[in-house]
C-alpha positions in Angstrom: -94.4 40.1 154.1 -91.9 38.4 156.6 -94.9 36.4 157.6 -95.6 34.8 154.6 -94.0 31.7 152.9 -90.6 32.4 151.6 -91.7 30.4 148.4 -94.3 32.9 147.9 -92.4 36.7 148.9 -90.3 34.8 145.9 -92.8 34.3 143.2 -94.6 37.9 144.1 -91.5 39.4 144.3 -90.7 37.7 140.5 -93.9 39.1 139.2 -92.4 42.6 139.9 -89.0 41.6 138.4 -90.3 40.5 134.8 -93.0 43.3 134.4 -90.4 45.9 134.3 -88.6 44.7 131.7 -89.5 41.2 131.2 -86.5 39.7 132.7 -84.2 39.6 135.3 -81.4 41.5 136.1 -77.8 40.8 138.6 -79.8 43.4 141.2 -83.4 41.1 141.1 -81.8 38.1 140.7 -80.0 39.1 144.5 -82.6 40.0 145.8 -84.9 36.9 144.9 -82.0 34.2 145.9 -81.3 36.5 149.1 -85.1 35.3 149.8 -84.6 31.9 149.3 -81.0 31.9 151.7 -82.4 34.3 154.4 -82.1 30.6 156.7 -79.1 29.7 154.8 -80.8 26.5 153.0 -83.3 26.5 150.2 -86.0 24.3 150.7 -88.2 21.9 148.0 -90.8 24.9 147.7 -88.4 27.4 147.2 -86.2 25.1 144.5 -89.5 24.6 142.6 -90.4 28.2 142.5 -86.9 29.2 141.7 -86.7 26.6 138.9 -90.4 28.2 137.0 -88.3 31.3 137.7 -85.3 30.5 135.8 -86.5 28.7 133.4 -88.1 32.0 132.0 -85.2 33.5 131.7 -83.4 32.9 127.8 -79.6 33.0 128.4 -79.7 35.6 125.4 -81.8 37.8 127.2 -79.7 38.2 130.3 -76.3 39.4 131.2 -72.8 36.5 131.6 -72.7 37.4 135.0 -77.0 36.5 135.8 -76.5 33.7 133.4 -73.6 32.2 135.7 -75.2 33.1 138.6 -78.4 31.1 137.7 -76.0 28.2 136.6 -74.6 28.8 139.5 -77.6 28.2 141.7 -79.0 25.2 139.8 -75.6 23.5 140.7 -75.2 24.6 144.0 -78.6 24.2 145.4 -80.3 21.5 142.8 -82.8 23.7 141.8 
């Protein structure tokens, strides 16, 4: 998928993450963030896609570690 725009890669990968159990685990979240941070910055399209993904995640449905990483990503990257 390396020729594809990174925000599209993130969107497609998130479908697979949510399909298996309806939410994100720590590994899946790390993978999605890793796609966004490959070039050491999160661009506006990546922020939009990650924001949409994060909006589908309820704190009650993920581990405290995953929720903390989501909140940290929101703060650090303005998502």
